[in-house]
C-alpha positions in Angstrom: 41.3 -36.0 10.8 38.4 -35.4 13.3 35.8 -35.5 10.5 36.5 -39.3 9.9 34.3 -41.9 11.4 31.3 -39.7 11.9 27.8 -41.1 12.2 24.8 -39.0 10.9 21.4 -40.1 12.3 19.1 -40.8 9.3 16.2 -38.3 9.0 17.9 -35.5 11.1 20.8 -34.4 9.0 18.8 -31.4 7.7 17.9 -30.2 11.1 20.0 -26.9 12.1 22.2 -26.7 14.9 21.3 -24.5 17.9 24.9 -24.3 18.9 26.6 -23.9 15.4 29.0 -21.6 16.5 30.6 -24.3 18.7 32.7 -27.0 17.1 31.6 -30.5 17.7 33.4 -33.6 19.0 32.9 -35.8 16.0 33.2 -39.5 16.5 30.9 -42.6 16.7 28.1 -43.2 19.2 26.8 -46.7 19.9 29.6 -48.8 18.6 28.2 -51.5 21.2 25.3 -51.7 23.5 27.3 -50.8 26.5 28.3 -47.4 24.9 24.6 -46.3 25.4 23.3 -46.7 28.9 19.8 -45.4 29.9 18.3 -45.5 33.4 14.7 -44.6 33.5 13.7 -42.5 36.6 9.9 -43.3 37.2 7.2 -40.7 38.3 6.8 -42.8 41.5 8.3 -45.6 43.1 6.1 -48.9 44.0 4.7 -48.7 47.7 5.5 -52.2 48.5 1.9 -53.4 48.8 -0.8 -54.1 46.3 -1.9 -56.8 43.6 0.5 -55.8 41.0 4.2 -56.7 40.9 6.6 -54.0 39.8 9.9 -55.3 38.2 12.9 -53.2 37.4 14.8 -54.9 34.7 18.0 -54.3 32.8 18.0 -55.2 29.2 20.7 -55.3 26.4 20.1 -55.7 22.7 16.3 -55.8 22.6 13.5 -53.3 22.5 11.1 -52.7 25.4 8.3 -54.5 23.4 10.7 -57.6 22.8 11.3 -57.7 26.5 7.7 -57.5 27.5 6.9 -60.4 25.1 9.6 -62.6 26.8 8.4 -61.8 30.3 4.8 -62.5 29.4 5.6 -65.8 28.1 7.8 -66.6 31.2 5.0 -65.7 33.5 2.0 -66.8 31.2 0.4 -63.4 31.0 -0.8 -61.4 27.9 1.7 -58.7 26.9 -1.1 -56.3 26.9 -1.4 -56.7 30.6 2.0 -55.7 31.3 2.7 -52.0 32.3 5.3 -49.8 30.5 6.1 -46.2 31.4 8.3 -45.6 28.2 9.9 -47.6 25.3 13.6 -48.0 25.4 16.0 -48.4 22.5 17.2 -51.9 21.4 20.9 -51.1 20.7 21.6 -50.1 24.4 21.8 -51.1 27.8 18.6 -49.9 29.5 17.0 -50.1 33.0 13.3 -49.6 33.5 10.2 -50.5 35.6 7.5 -52.9 34.3 4.2 -53.8 36.1 3.0 -57.3 36.0 -0.8 -58.1 36.7 -2.2 -60.6 39.1 -1.9 -63.4 39.6 1.7 -63.0 39.0 3.8 -63.4 42.2 7.2 -62.0 43.3 8.2 -65.7 43.4 7.3 -66.2 39.8 9.3 -63.3 38.8 12.5 -64.5 40.6 12.3 -67.7 38.6 12.4 -65.8 35.2 15.7 -66.6 33.1 15.9 -64.7 29.8 19.1 -64.1 28.1 20.4 -60.4 28.1 17.7 -59.5 30.7 18.4 -59.1 34.6 15.8 -58.6 37.1 17.2 -55.8 39.3 14.3 -55.3 41.8 10.9 -56.4 42.6 8.2 -54.8 44.5 4.4 -54.8 44.9 2.2 -51.8 44.0 -1.6 -51.2 43.8 -2.1 -50.2 40.0 -0.7 -50.9 36.5 2.1 -48.8 35.4 0.9 -46.4 32.7 2.4 -45.1 29.6 4.1 -41.6 30.4 4.7 -42.2 34.1 8.4 -41.3 33.6 10.0 -38.3 35.2 13.2 -38.5 33.6 15.8 -40.7 31.8 19.4 -40.6 32.8 22.0 -41.1 30.0 25.5 -42.3 30.1 27.1 -42.3 26.5 30.4 -43.2 25.2 31.5 -41.6 22.0 34.8 -43.1 20.4 37.0 -41.5 17.8 36.5 -37.9 18.9 38.6 -34.9 18.3 41.7 -34.3 20.8 39.9 -31.7 22.6 36.5 -33.2 22.5 35.9 -33.1 26.3 36.2 -29.4 26.4 34.0 -29.0 23.2 31.2 -31.3 24.6 31.4 -29.3 27.8 30.8 -26.1 26.2 27.9 -27.4 24.1 26.3 -29.0 27.1 26.6 -25.7 29.1 24.7 -23.9 26.3 21.9 -26.4 26.1 21.6 -26.6 29.9 20.8 -22.9 29.8 17.1 -21.7 29.3 15.1 -22.1 27.3 17.1 -25.6 26.8 17.8 -27.9 23.8 15.5 -28.4 20.6 13.0 -31.1 21.4 13.6 -32.7 17.9 12.0 -36.1 17.2 14.8 -38.4 16.5 15.5 -40.9 13.7 13.8 -43.6 15.6 10.3 -42.0 14.9 10.6 -42.1 11.0 11.4 -45.8 10.3 14.4 -47.7 9.0 13.9 -46.2 5.5 12.9 -42.9 6.7 9.5 -43.0 4.8 7.0 -43.3 7.8 5.9 -39.8 7.8 5.2 -40.0 3.9 3.2 -43.2 4.3 1.3 -41.4 7.2 0.4 -38.6 5.1 -1.0 -40.8 2.6 -3.3 -42.2 5.2 -4.3 -38.6 6.2 -5.0 -37.8 2.7 -7.3 -40.7 2.3 -5.5 -43.8 1.4 -6.7 -46.9 3.1 -4.8 -47.5 6.4 -3.0 -50.9 7.2 -5.2 -53.3 8.9 -2.8 -53.4 11.8 -4.2 -50.4 13.9 -1.1 -50.0 15.8 1.0 -49.8 12.5 -1.5 -47.0 11.2 -1.2 -45.2 14.5 2.7 -45.3 14.1 2.7 -44.0 10.6 0.4 -41.2 11.2 2.2 -40.2 14.5 5.4 -40.1 12.2 3.7 -37.5 10.1 2.7 -35.5 13.3 6.4 -35.7 14.4 7.7 -34.5 10.9 5.3 -31.6 11.0 6.5 -30.7 14.5 10.2 -30.8 13.4 9.3 -28.7 10.4 7.6 -26.0 12.8 10.7 -26.0 15.0 13.1 -25.8 12.2 11.0 -22.5 11.0 11.0 -21.2 14.4 14.9 -21.5 14.9 15.5 -20.1 11.3 13.2 -17.2 12.0 15.1 -16.3 15.3 12.2 -17.1 17.4 13.6 -20.0 19.4 13.7 -18.0 22.6 10.9 -15.7 21.8 7.1 -15.6 22.7 4.5 -14.9 20.3 0.8 -13.7 20.6 -1.3 -17.0 20.3 1.6 -19.3 21.5 0.5 -22.1 23.7 2.8 -21.9 26.7 3.6 -24.6 29.1 4.6 -24.0 32.6 7.4 -26.2 33.6 5.6 -27.1 36.7 1.9 -26.9 35.6 -0.4 -26.6 32.8 -0.7 -24.7 29.4 -2.1 -21.3 28.6 -2.4 -18.9 25.7 0.1 -16.1 25.2 -1.4 -12.7 25.5 1.4 -10.7 26.7 4.5 -11.8 24.6 7.0 -9.4 26.5 6.0 -10.6 29.8 6.0 -14.2 28.8 9.2 -13.9 27.0 10.9 -13.0 30.2 9.6 -15.9 31.9 10.6 -18.0 28.9 14.2 -16.9 29.0 14.1 -17.3 33.0 13.3 -21.2 32.3 9.7 -20.9 33.9 8.1 -21.5 30.6 8.4 -23.5 27.3 6.7 -22.8 24.0 4.8 -25.7 22.7 4.5 -26.8 19.2 1.8 -28.6 17.0 1.2 -32.3 17.0 -1.6 -31.9 14.8 -4.9 -33.5 15.2 -8.7 -32.9 16.0 -8.0 -32.7 19.9 -5.0 -30.5 19.8 -5.3 -27.3 21.5 -5.0 -24.7 18.8 -3.5 -21.2 18.8 -6.3 -18.6 18.3 -7.0 -18.0 14.7 -5.5 -14.8 13.3 -2.5 -14.7 15.7 1.0 -14.8 14.5 1.5 -18.2 16.2 -1.5 -19.7 14.3 -0.4 -18.3 11.1 3.0 -20.0 11.6 1.2 -23.3 12.4 -1.1 -23.1 9.2 2.0 -22.3 7.1 3.5 -25.6 8.1 0.3 -27.4 7.2 0.1 -25.7 3.9 3.6 -26.5 2.9 2.6 -30.0 3.3 -0.6 -29.8 1.5 -2.8 -30.1 4.5 -5.2 -28.0 6.5 -6.4 -28.0 10.1 -9.3 -30.2 9.2 -7.1 -32.8 7.4 -6.7 -35.0 10.5 -10.3 -35.3 11.1 -10.6 -38.6 9.2 -8.0 -40.1 11.5 -9.0 -38.6 14.8 -9.4 -42.3 16.2 -5.8 -42.9 16.0 -4.2 -39.6 16.0 -6.0 -37.2 18.5 -3.4 -34.4 18.4 -1.5 -32.8 21.4 1.0 -30.2 22.1 4.8 -30.9 22.4 7.4 -28.8 24.2 9.8 -27.1 21.6 12.6 -27.3 24.1 14.0 -29.7 26.7 15.6 -29.2 30.2 19.0 -30.7 29.9 20.2 -31.4 33.5 23.1 -33.0 35.6 25.6 -32.7 32.5 29.2 -34.0 32.7 31.9 -35.0 30.4 34.9 -37.2 31.3 37.8 -38.3 28.8 37.9 -42.1 29.4 40.9 -42.7 27.2 42.5 -41.1 24.0 39.8 -40.2 21.6 37.0 -41.6 23.9 34.6 -39.5 26.0 31.8 -40.3 28.4 28.9 -37.8 28.1 26.3 -37.9 30.8 23.0 -35.9 31.2 19.4 -36.1 32.3 16.3 -35.5 30.1 12.6 -35.4 30.8 10.6 -38.4 29.8 9.8 -38.5 26.0 12.9 -36.4 24.8 15.4 -38.0 22.7 19.1 -38.4 23.6 20.2 -38.3 20.0 18.8 -34.8 19.6 21.4 -33.6 22.3 24.1 -35.8 20.9 23.8 -34.5 17.4 24.6 -31.0 18.9 27.5 -32.4 20.8 28.9 -34.4 18.0 27.8 -32.4 14.8 28.5 -35.0 12.4 
């Protein structure tokens, strides 16, 4: 009866499985916040001196934005002046660093008392924490109601995903809104519909469209057997450095399989680095746009809120382990780079 009590993340059920030949664990993820623990590893630690106060918090049952708003009220500063490296889920227990601006003092932070939010560390630093200053996120997830041999199943799947080139870097259901219609609303804006007055909302909706097109591109890449292949014109990312255009697919493919490189996919926009026109890689990207009724120039009108960029098609899955906690309950641990979704890995593990 392992197919009972299975949750399917909205907006991701049509995505293919990279490990389709391996049976999933089934089960339910996130029956409580304590079942989903996230520990953010920052790009750097605070130095101990400087005008800004860095605070490592543990929150539960609230988004990062909500936590920032509560802390801002407690120390009488604007939420915009609080630095955040990455946004964390509401339905989880998460630990992350924030930066508080002067004239906030460590003594003021010690006095903060907010339900479901604990202050773990306080240290000074010389600058505001910026978005993206995340090296990795460590996940500790419990899945309940799993198959009898779930630990062995999960271990086999994680071993496959940990091997180069890694796991698919899907955008998860969080990106597409509660009703799953954010991408459609974003497309309407790109096509000329008046955007919401709330600039942040408009950016979110167009970003959802970009994310959907990236997922579509990656679906096609997997479907055509090109997940671990390099094509002429691909924009490749050195795992420890910058990007370059693939001119020698055979050589670059060997480096891809060795884990040195990642193929990048399109987050369409005016400032996105494009594959050279006429190359196989460019033709594939143009085909994704055409299927959505768009062209390379469609995003020109929204360049102010959707600049465009490249996103790695694959993610490194590190430090994996699986433990059976009790009958029908397993704990899955792994580490992902900043910006990657744990749910993208767990849908492979669980196969709802």
